[in-house]
N, C-alpha and C positions, 0 to 999 in steps of 0.2 A: 282313765282313772287319774293319771298324772295331771291332766289339765284341771280336773276338779280340785285336786289337792293344791295346785298352784293358785287357783282362784280363791280357794278357802284361805290360804296363807295371806293373800293380798287383802282380803276382806278383814281378816283378823288384825293385820298390821294397820289398816286404815282405821278400824275401830279403836285400836290402842292409841293411835295418834290423836283421834278426836277426843277420847277420854282424857288424855294428857293435857290437851289444849283447854278443855273445860275445867279441869282441875287447876291449871295454871291461871286461867281467867278468874276463877273464884278466889284463889290465893292473892292474885294481883288486886282484886277489888277490896279484899280485907286489908291488905297493906295500904292501899290508897286511902281507904276510909280512916284507918288509924292515923295516918299522916295528916289528912285533912282535919281531923278532930284536934290533933295537937296544934296545928298551925292556927286553927280558928280560935282556940283558947289562949294561945300565946300571942296572937296578933293584935296590934292596936287597930287594925282595920275592922270595920263593922260587917264586911261581907266575907263570905267563905270563898276561898280560891277554887277555880276550876283546875282540872288536871294539867292543863297546859299553860296556866298562868305562871309567869316567872316570879317566884316568891320574893326574892330580895329586891328586884327591880320595881315590883309593884307594892312594896312596903308590907308584905305579909309576914316576912321574917327579917328582922334587922341583922345586918352582917355580924354584929356582936353576939347575936343569939345562935349563930351557927354551931358553936361548940356544944352548947346545951342541946341543940337539935340533934347533932351527931350522937351525943350521949343517950338521948331518948331513943333513937333508932337502934343503937346497939343493945340497950337494956330491954326494950320492948320486944325485939325480934331475936334476942339471944345470939347476936352476931358480932363479929369484929370487922369493921370496915378497913380496907387497905388504903395506903396512901394514894394509890391510883383511883380509888373510889371518891376521894375527897377533893375533886377538882370542880370548879364552878359549873362546867358544862354538864356534869353528871348530877349535880344537886340543885339545878335551876328550877325544875318543875316537879309537881307531885308524880307525874307519870315517869319522869326520869329517875327520881328517887326510888320509886317502887321497883324499877328495873334493877337498880343497884342493890336494893334490899333482897330482891329475889335471887340475884346472883350470889350474894353473900350467904343467904340461907342455904342455897344449893351447895356451896363450898362447905359450909358447916355440917350439913348432912353427910356429904361424902367423907369428910375427915373423921366423923364419929362412927362410920361404918367399919 
């Protein structure tokens, strides 16, 4: 009986992790799509960036637009980015920015609970 209980606990834990991952993946896709849309409309480039394109280096976002971009992120996702979030390595690509936004969203949820 204890073995069945232990197996059931493992199955439920694995299921929970899978559901969390799927939920995070959907949230990440939503964040990435919002960022991609903003960049595509604000960019002088005719092409839409891929998730791993370096936005400033490839001309999708001018360095002078970064403050506006940070404002967009904070307003759109109802977050406040920390100074540690605003480093070039973390704001280089859509994928990296989505990670920063996800982290800030998670912090905001925890602080409001």
